[in-house]
C-alpha positions in Angstrom: -24.9 -32.0 -15.0 -23.2 -28.8 -16.3 -22.8 -28.7 -20.0 -19.2 -28.9 -21.2 -17.4 -25.7 -22.3 -14.7 -26.1 -24.9 -11.6 -24.0 -24.2 -9.0 -23.5 -26.8 -5.9 -23.0 -24.8 -3.8 -21.8 -27.6 -6.0 -18.8 -28.1 -7.0 -18.4 -24.5 -7.6 -14.7 -24.3 -9.0 -14.2 -27.7 -11.5 -17.1 -28.3 -12.9 -17.9 -25.0 -16.6 -18.5 -24.7 -18.8 -15.7 -23.2 -19.9 -18.1 -20.4 -16.4 -18.3 -19.3 -16.2 -14.5 -18.6 -19.5 -14.6 -16.8 -18.3 -17.3 -14.5 -15.2 -15.3 -13.6 -16.9 -12.0 -13.2 -19.6 -13.5 -10.9 -16.8 -15.1 -8.7 -14.8 -11.9 -8.5 -17.9 -9.9 -7.7 -18.8 -12.3 -4.8 -15.3 -11.8 -3.3 -15.4 -8.1 -3.6 -18.8 -8.0 -1.9 -17.1 -9.9 1.0 -14.7 -7.1 1.2 -11.7 -9.1 0.1 -10.9 -7.2 -3.1 -11.3 -3.5 -4.0 -13.4 -2.6 -6.9 -10.3 -1.0 -8.6 -8.5 -4.4 -8.4 -11.1 -6.1 -10.6 -9.5 -5.7 -14.0 -6.0 -6.7 -12.8 -7.6 -9.7 -10.9 -9.6 -10.9 -13.8 -6.4 -11.1 -16.0 -4.5 -12.9 -13.2 -7.4 -15.3 -12.6 -7.4 -16.2 -16.4 -3.8 -16.9 -16.5 -3.8 -19.0 -13.3 -6.7 -21.2 -14.7 -5.1 -21.4 -18.0 -1.8 -22.7 -16.6 -3.8 -25.2 -14.5 -5.7 -26.5 -17.4 -2.8 -26.5 -19.7 -1.9 -30.0 -18.3 -5.4 -31.4 -18.5 -8.2 -31.9 -21.2 -9.3 -28.9 -23.0 -12.9 -29.5 -22.1 -14.3 -28.6 -18.7 -17.8 -28.1 -17.3 -19.1 -24.9 -15.9 -19.1 -26.4 -12.4 -15.4 -27.3 -12.8 -14.6 -23.7 -13.8 -16.6 -22.3 -10.9 -14.6 -24.5 -8.5 -11.3 -23.3 -10.1 -12.3 -19.6 -10.1 -13.4 -19.9 -6.4 -10.1 -21.8 -5.4 -7.8 -19.2 -7.1 -9.8 -16.3 -5.8 -9.1 -17.7 -2.2 -5.5 -18.1 -3.0 -5.2 -14.5 -4.4 -6.8 -13.3 -1.2 -4.4 -15.3 0.8 -1.5 -13.7 -0.9 -2.9 -10.3 -0.3 -3.1 -10.8 3.4 0.4 -12.5 3.4 1.8 -9.3 1.6 0.1 -7.1 4.3 1.2 -9.3 7.2 -2.3 -9.2 8.3 -3.2 -11.6 11.5 -6.5 -12.2 9.7 -4.8 -14.7 7.6 -3.9 -16.9 10.7 -7.5 -16.7 12.0 -9.0 -17.3 8.5 -7.7 -20.9 8.8 -8.7 -21.8 12.5 -10.8 -24.7 11.5 -7.7 -26.1 9.8 -5.6 -25.4 12.8 -8.0 -27.0 15.2 -8.2 -30.1 13.0 -4.3 -30.4 13.0 -4.3 -30.1 16.8 -7.0 -32.7 17.3 -5.1 -35.0 15.0 -1.9 -34.7 17.0 -3.6 -35.1 20.3 -5.3 -38.2 19.1 -2.0 -39.6 18.1 -0.6 -38.9 21.6 -3.8 -40.4 23.1 -5.1 -37.1 24.7 -8.3 -35.7 23.3 -10.5 -34.9 26.3 -8.5 -32.1 27.9 -10.3 -28.9 26.9 -7.7 -26.7 28.6 -4.9 -28.2 26.6 -6.9 -27.6 23.4 -7.3 -24.0 24.0 -3.7 -23.6 25.3 -2.3 -25.3 22.2 -4.5 -23.3 19.8 -3.6 -20.0 21.5 0.2 -21.0 21.4 0.0 -21.9 17.6 -1.9 -18.8 16.8 0.7 -16.6 18.6 3.6 -18.3 17.0 2.1 -18.1 13.4 1.2 -14.4 13.9 4.7 -13.7 15.1 6.1 -15.6 12.0 3.8 -13.6 9.8 4.7 -10.3 11.3 8.4 -11.1 10.9 8.0 -12.0 7.2 9.1 -15.5 7.7 6.0 -16.8 5.7 7.2 -14.9 2.6 9.5 -17.9 1.6 6.3 -19.3 0.0 7.4 -20.1 -3.5 4.0 -20.3 -5.1 4.4 -23.8 -6.4 1.1 -24.8 -4.7 -1.8 -23.0 -3.2 -0.9 -21.0 -0.1 -3.4 -23.0 2.0 -1.4 -26.1 1.3 1.8 -24.4 2.3 0.1 -22.9 5.4 -1.0 -26.3 6.4 2.5 -27.6 6.5 3.7 -24.5 8.4 1.0 -25.1 11.1 2.0 -28.7 11.4 5.7 -27.8 11.9 4.8 -25.1 14.4 2.7 -27.6 16.4 5.5 -30.2 16.4 7.9 -27.4 17.6 5.6 -26.8 20.5 5.3 -30.4 21.4 9.1 -30.9 21.3 9.4 -27.9 23.6 6.7 -29.3 26.1 8.4 -32.7 26.0 11.8 -31.2 26.7 10.5 -29.2 29.7 8.8 -32.2 31.0 12.1 -34.2 31.2 14.0 -31.4 33.1 14.5 -32.1 36.8 13.3 -29.7 39.3 16.3 -27.8 40.7 16.2 -25.3 43.6 12.6 -24.6 42.9 10.7 -21.8 44.5 7.0 -21.9 45.4 4.9 -19.8 43.1 1.9 -18.7 45.0 0.0 -15.6 43.9 -1.5 -15.1 47.4 1.9 -14.9 49.0 4.0 -12.7 46.6 7.7 -12.6 47.6 8.3 -9.3 45.8 6.5 -6.0 45.8 4.9 -4.5 42.7 7.1 -1.4 42.9 10.3 -3.7 42.8 8.8 -5.7 40.0 7.9 -2.7 37.9 11.6 -1.1 38.6 13.1 -4.3 37.7 11.2 -4.8 34.4 12.1 -1.5 33.1 15.6 -2.0 33.8 15.6 -4.9 31.3 13.8 -3.0 28.5 15.8 -0.4 26.7 14.8 3.1 27.7 13.7 4.1 24.2 11.0 1.4 24.4 9.6 2.1 27.8 6.5 3.9 26.6 5.8 1.4 24.0 6.4 -1.6 26.4 4.1 -0.3 29.0 1.3 0.1 26.5 2.0 -3.4 25.1 2.0 -5.0 28.6 -1.2 -3.3 29.4 -2.9 -4.6 26.3 -1.5 -8.2 26.9 -3.0 -8.3 30.3 -6.2 -6.4 29.3 -5.7 -3.4 31.5 -7.8 -0.2 30.6 -5.7 2.6 29.2 -7.0 6.1 29.8 -5.8 9.5 28.5 -3.9 10.2 31.7 -1.8 7.2 31.1 -1.2 8.0 27.6 -0.2 11.6 28.3 2.3 10.4 30.9 3.9 8.0 28.4 3.5 10.4 25.5 3.3 14.1 26.6 2.9 15.3 23.2 0.3 12.9 22.0 -2.2 14.4 19.4 -5.9 14.7 20.1 -6.5 12.2 17.3 -4.3 9.6 19.1 -5.8 10.3 22.5 -9.4 10.0 21.0 -8.5 6.8 19.3 -7.0 5.1 22.4 -10.0 6.2 24.5 -12.5 4.8 22.0 -10.7 1.4 21.9 -8.9 0.8 25.2 -10.4 2.9 27.9 -12.9 0.1 28.8 -13.0 -3.6 29.1 -11.8 -5.1 25.7 -11.0 -8.6 26.9 -13.7 -10.3 24.7 -12.4 -8.9 21.5 -10.3 -11.1 19.2 -6.5 -10.9 19.7 -5.7 -10.0 16.2 -8.2 -7.0 16.4 -6.7 -5.8 19.7 -3.2 -5.9 18.3 -4.1 -4.3 15.1 -5.8 -1.4 17.0 -2.8 -1.1 19.2 -0.5 -1.0 16.2 -2.6 1.9 14.9 -2.5 3.7 18.1 1.4 3.4 18.2 1.6 4.8 14.7 -0.6 7.7 15.7 1.6 8.4 18.8 5.0 7.9 17.2 4.3 8.5 13.4 6.1 5.2 12.8 5.6 1.5 13.0 8.3 -0.4 14.7 9.0 -3.2 17.3 5.5 -3.9 18.5 5.3 -7.5 17.9 8.9 -8.0 19.1 7.8 -6.5 22.4 4.8 -8.8 22.7 7.3 -11.8 22.1 9.9 -10.3 24.6 7.2 -10.3 27.3 6.3 -13.8 26.6 9.7 -15.4 26.5 11.3 -13.4 29.3 8.8 -13.6 32.0 10.5 -16.6 33.8 14.0 -14.9 33.4 12.6 -11.7 35.0 11.1 -13.6 38.1 14.5 -15.6 38.4 16.3 -12.2 38.5 14.0 -10.9 41.2 14.1 -14.0 43.4 17.8 -14.8 42.6 16.7 -18.4 42.2 16.1 -20.9 39.5 12.4 -21.4 38.3 11.7 -24.7 36.7 8.0 -25.2 35.7 7.4 -28.9 35.2 3.8 -29.6 35.4 0.7 -27.8 34.0 -0.3 -26.7 37.6 3.0 -25.0 38.1 2.7 -23.3 34.7 -0.7 -22.1 35.5 0.4 -20.8 39.0 3.2 -18.8 37.4 1.0 -17.3 34.9 -1.4 -16.3 37.5 1.3 -14.8 39.7 3.0 -13.0 36.9 -0.4 -11.5 35.8 -1.0 -10.5 39.5 2.3 -8.6 39.5 1.5 -6.8 36.2 -1.9 -5.8 37.5 -0.5 -4.6 40.9 2.3 -2.6 39.2 0.5 -1.1 36.2 -3.1 -0.8 37.1 -2.9 2.3 39.2 
């Protein structure tokens, strides 16, 4: 068992034991080696860490073990890193808690008696991740007040997000099928040229170039320099080289957050500004059915998983036919 360290909270910064400094320095060094903190942050973070641990222990006994101090230091280093990712709106924050998200999904599926459907697991995980990343990008997670660890707050946000998805699924399941059309990818009822023309009518002209890049990335279409020059005639050689490096070949196996971060960097290089990329991703996701309804001039109601899968396949087919050339 670790020996106790007596901490005088009234003189926290002036009379702390040397062992205490060593524990904090060792933990900060560990997180810095993982690439979470820059070396220039060490002094500022050490002060912040001391203060947070002092506030925590102010409500407890003045005697703690080395192990307890190590655990507190690790907990608060993780929380400081979370807040850093939150401030940067970095999607890595969402993927950092994948195990927690999976556990939440499994818990809810057990509650509803459905634990064996692998496709449903993956679909829900992807949907939760997309919504959390979108909330993060919009700054909607910045309402965190700091009254608890961010991990605790993020757990509640994930639970609420999943409940919203379940409510949406139940709502769609109770809607009657009205004037349905048959969605069959092998028998398209609209030409790719009509589809592409219609989709650009719905997107503001100022976003056409960015929209085409976004939809190519969503459906994992290679992007070559010819396409980029058509969209951005004045693209710099730096931007063309970057896009060719990351998007000219098959990139489907890379993580979503990595791909979108790289696309965001490409947009910044092409336009010298960062604007509207996540909103375009969300627009494509939420307006696909409306777009097809406009083309067919009929109501599309997707009730079953098979119908949803067929629609996704059909829409993806149209995108590939319209934008692959």
